C-alpha positions in Angstrom: 9.6 6.2 20.4 8.0 9.7 19.9 5.2 11.4 21.5 2.0 12.3 19.3 1.6 16.2 18.3 -1.4 15.8 17.9 -4.0 13.5 20.3 -6.6 11.1 19.1 -10.0 11.9 18.1 -12.6 11.3 20.6 -14.8 8.3 20.1 -18.9 8.8 18.4 -21.1 8.6 20.9 -22.7 5.0 21.1 -26.2 4.5 20.1 -28.5 1.6 19.0 -28.8 1.2 15.5 -32.2 2.2 14.1 -31.6 0.2 11.1 -29.4 -1.3 9.0 -28.4 1.2 7.3 -27.0 2.4 10.8 -24.1 -0.2 10.6 -21.8 1.8 9.1 -21.1 5.6 9.4 -21.7 6.8 6.1 -25.3 5.2 6.4 -24.4 3.3 3.3 -26.8 0.3 2.8 -30.1 -0.6 2.7 -30.4 -4.5 2.9 -31.3 -5.0 -0.5 -29.1 -3.2 -2.4 -26.1 -4.4 -0.4 -27.0 -8.0 -1.4 -27.6 -6.9 -5.1 -24.7 -4.9 -5.9 -21.9 -6.6 -3.1 -22.7 -10.0 -3.0 -24.8 -11.2 -5.9 -22.8 -9.0 -8.9 -20.0 -10.1 -7.1 -21.0 -14.0 -7.2 -21.7 -13.9 -10.4 -18.3 -12.1 -11.5 -15.6 -14.3 -12.8 -12.3 -14.4 -10.7 -9.4 -13.2 -12.3 -5.9 -12.2 -12.3 -3.3 -14.5 -11.6 -0.8 -15.3 -8.9 2.4 -14.4 -10.2 6.2 -16.0 -9.0 7.7 -13.1 -8.1 11.2 -11.7 -9.5 12.5 -9.9 -6.6 15.0 -7.2 -7.5 18.5 -6.5 -6.7 18.5 -3.5 -5.0 21.6 -1.2 -3.6 21.3 1.3 -1.0 18.7 3.7 -1.9 16.7 1.9 -3.9 13.3 0.8 -3.0 10.9 -1.8 -4.6 7.2 -1.3 -3.8 5.0 -4.3 -5.3 1.1 -3.9 -5.2 -0.2 -7.8 -4.0 -4.0 -6.2 -4.6 -6.4 -3.9 -2.6 -4.4 -1.8 0.0 -1.5 -4.5 0.3 1.6 -4.0 -0.9 5.0 -5.2 -0.3 7.6 -2.3 0.4 11.5 -3.6 0.2 15.2 -2.4 0.8 18.4 -3.9 0.8 17.9 -4.6 4.2 14.1 -4.6 5.3 11.0 -5.7 4.1 7.6 -4.3 4.7 4.2 -5.7 4.5 1.0 -3.2 4.6 -2.1 -4.2 5.2 -1.8 -7.7 4.0 -4.8 -9.4 2.2 -4.7 -12.8 0.6 -8.6 -13.7 1.3 -10.7 -15.4 -1.4 -13.4 -14.5 0.5 -14.1 -11.7 3.5 -17.7 -13.0 4.9 -20.0 -12.8 1.5 -17.7 -10.8 -0.1 -16.3 -12.5 -2.8 -12.7 -11.5 -4.2 -12.7 -10.2 -7.6 -8.9 -10.1 -8.6 -6.9 -12.8 -7.4 -3.2 -11.7 -5.3 -0.6 -11.0 -7.3 1.6 -13.4 -5.1 0.9 -16.1 -3.0 1.4 -15.6 1.0 4.1 -18.7 0.3 6.2 -16.6 -1.8 6.6 -13.2 0.6 10.4 -13.1 1.4 11.3 -12.7 4.8 9.2 -10.3 6.4 10.3 -7.9 9.1 7.8 -5.0 9.6 4.2 -5.5 9.2 2.0 -2.0 9.2 -1.8 -2.2 10.0 -3.9 1.4 9.3 -6.9 -0.2 10.8 -9.2 -3.2 12.2 -11.5 -3.3 8.9 -11.6 -6.9 7.8 -10.0 -6.0 4.7 -7.0 -4.8 5.8 -6.5 -6.6 9.4 -7.4 -10.2 8.3 -6.1 -12.1 10.7 -6.3 -15.7 8.9 -3.6 -13.9 6.4 -1.4 -12.4 9.3 -1.6 -15.8 10.9 0.3 -17.3 8.1 3.2 -14.9 8.0 6.6 -16.9 9.4 7.2 -15.3 12.1 7.1 -11.6 11.5 9.2 -9.5 14.2 7.0 -6.1 15.1 3.9 -5.1 14.2 2.6 -1.5 14.1 -0.9 -0.6 14.3 -3.1 2.4 15.8 -4.2 2.6 19.4 -6.8 0.3 20.4 -5.8 -2.6 18.1 -3.0 -4.5 19.4 -5.3 -7.1 21.4 -6.6 -8.5 17.7 -2.7 -9.0 17.3 -1.7 -10.7 20.5 -2.1 -14.3 19.0 -0.8 -14.1 15.7 2.4 -14.7 16.0 4.2 -10.6 16.0 7.5 -10.5 18.3 6.5 -7.2 19.1 3.4 -5.0 19.3 3.8 -1.5 18.8 0.3 0.9 19.2 0.6 4.3 18.0 -1.2 7.8 18.2 -1.9 9.8 15.4 2.0 12.2 14.7 3.9 9.1 17.0 6.8 7.7 15.5 8.8 4.6 15.9 12.2 4.2 15.3 14.6 0.9 14.9 18.1 0.8 13.6 18.0 3.0 10.6 14.5 3.0 9.6 11.2 5.5 11.1 7.3 5.0 10.9 5.3 7.7 11.9 1.6 6.9 12.2 -0.4 9.6 10.3 -4.2 10.9 10.3 -6.9 10.2 8.4 -10.7 10.9 7.6 -12.0 7.4 8.3 -12.9 4.5 10.9 -11.9 2.6 13.2 -14.3 0.0 14.6 -14.5 -3.4 14.0 -17.4 -4.7 15.2 -20.4 -2.4 16.5 -18.9 -2.3 19.7 -15.4 -1.5 19.3 -15.6 2.2 18.6 -12.4 2.9 20.6 -10.3 1.6 17.9 -7.8 3.5 15.7 -7.3 4.6 11.9 -4.6 6.2 10.1 -1.7 6.0 7.1 2.1 5.3 7.4 4.8 7.6 6.4 7.6 4.9 6.3 11.5 6.7 6.1 14.6 4.4 5.2 18.0 5.0 3.4 16.6 8.8 2.0 13.3 7.5 1.1 9.9 8.6 2.2 6.5 6.5 1.6 3.6 6.6 2.6 0.4 4.8 2.6 -2.8 6.3 3.3 -4.9 3.2 4.6 -8.5 4.1 4.0 -9.7 7.9 4.1 -11.7 10.7 2.8 -10.7 13.9 1.4 -9.4 16.2 3.9 -7.6 19.0 4.7 -4.8 16.7 7.0 -3.1 15.7 3.5 -1.8 19.2 3.8 -0.1 18.8 6.8 1.0 15.2 6.0 3.1 16.8 3.2 4.0 19.8 4.9 5.4 17.8 8.2 6.5 14.4 6.4 7.4 15.0 2.8 6.6 11.7 1.6 8.0 10.6 -2.2 6.0 8.2 -3.2 2.2 8.2 -2.3 0.1 5.7 -2.4 -3.4 6.5 -2.3 -7.3 4.7 -2.3 -9.1 5.1 -5.5 -12.1 3.1 -4.8 -15.4 2.9 -3.1 -16.4 6.2 -3.7 -20.2 5.8 -4.7 -22.7 6.6 -4.1 -21.6 10.1 -2.4 -22.6 9.0 0.8 -18.9 6.9 0.7 -17.0 9.9 0.4 -17.5 10.3 3.5 -14.8 7.8 4.2 -13.0 7.2 0.9 -12.1 9.1 -1.9 -12.7 9.0 -5.7 -9.8 9.6 -8.2 -10.5 13.0 -8.6 -10.1 13.6 -4.8 -7.0 11.1 -4.5 -5.2 13.4 -7.3 -6.1 16.6 -5.2 -4.6 14.4 -2.1 -1.6 13.8 -3.9 -0.7 17.5 -5.1 -1.4 18.5 -1.5 1.3 15.7 -0.2 3.3 17.1 -2.9 4.9 13.9 -3.2 6.9 12.6 -6.4 5.0 9.9 -7.6 1.3 8.4 -7.4 0.8 5.0 -7.0 -3.3 4.0 -6.8 -4.7 1.5 -4.8 -8.1 0.0 -3.1 -9.8 -0.6 -6.2 -10.5 -3.6 -8.4 -10.0 -6.5 -5.8 -13.2 -6.6 -3.5 -16.2 -5.3 -4.3 -17.2 -2.5 -1.7 -19.5 -0.1 -3.7 -21.5 0.4 -6.7 -18.9 2.1 -8.8 -18.0 -0.9 -11.7 -14.5 -2.1 -10.6 -12.9 -0.8 -14.0 -14.3 2.9 -13.3 -11.3 3.9 -10.8 -8.2 3.3 -12.7 -10.0 4.8 -15.9 -11.0 7.7 -14.5 -7.6 8.3 -12.9 -5.5 8.2 -16.5 -8.3 10.6 -18.2 -7.4 13.0 -14.9 -3.9 12.4 -14.6 -3.8 13.2 -18.8 -5.5 16.2 -18.6 -3.7 18.0 -15.5 -0.4 16.7 -17.1 0.3 14.1 -14.1 0.7 11.0 -16.5 5.2 11.1 -15.8 3.8 11.2 -12.3 1.5 8.6 -12.0 2.7 4.8 -11.7 -0.1 2.1 -12.3 0.9 -1.4 -10.6 0.2 -4.6 -11.9 -0.3 -7.0 -8.8 2.4 -9.3 -8.2 5.0 -7.0 -10.1 8.2 -4.7 -8.2 8.6 -1.9 -9.4 12.1 0.1 -8.1 12.0 3.9 -6.9 
C-alpha cells in the first residue's frame, strides 16, 4: 500500500440543523419541494428499462469490458479480474423510487474479485446489495467507512486516504479526491469520499464517484493519466446542487482536464435526485459533444450491455 500524498480534508464543524434545508451540505431542499419533485413525481413515473441476460465478451489480455448497471454502478472486467463499483440493485431507496431497472440482475453477475465504494451515501453504498454478493474478496473504500462494511461478507476491507494506493498481484487502485461529502447520517461527518483509478494490464479506468467540478481533475489527469473516464452528469439543478454534483457541461470540462480518451457518463436516469428532467442530462451531453467535436470520444452505454475498450 502506498502512502497518501495529500491528507484527507478536515471534517466540517458540527452544528445543529436550523431547518430541513440544513440536512444537506448544499442547502437544497424544503419539505414541500423535496416531496413534490423527488418523491411524488417519481412515484407517478412508470418504471422503465429491462434486466438483460448478460453476454459477457471473451477478452484477450489488455482488453477491458465495461458494463453500466445503472446510476453509478459498473462492472469492469479483465481476463482475470472482475470489479464492481458502487453496486446498487435497489428498486427503492427509502421513499425514492428507482425509475429505470438495473441492466443486470444481481444473480447474473460473474464472480466478483474486488468492490470499489466511493462514499457512504445510500445510492452508492447500498448494504442490501453488498450483503447479497457471493463472497466478494476485497472491498476498497474511503477512510471512516470500513465499519459499515464489516458484516457484509468481505474477506478484506481496506480504507484509503486521498492519493493512497492499494496493489494486489498485478493490479493497483488509487483513491482520488473529489468535491463532495461523505456523511451517511447527520452525525458521521468523519467519513471520506472520492473516486478511484484502477490500473491493470496496461489500462487505466477512472470512476469519479460523486463530485462537483473542481481543479482536482487536472491533478488526477497529470498524476494518473486515466484512459477511460466514468463521470457523473446528473443531479445538477437547481444551481445549489452544483456545489456537490456536475452537469454535462462541467463533466466535459472535467474530461478535458483529465486528458482521457473515452468519456462514459453515469449518475443519471435511474433515481430522481434533483429537479432537472430525467432525460435532460444525456440529451444535453450529446449536444455539447457534437458542438465541441467530442462525439468520437463519447461512449453512451446502455444498461446491461458490456462494451469492450
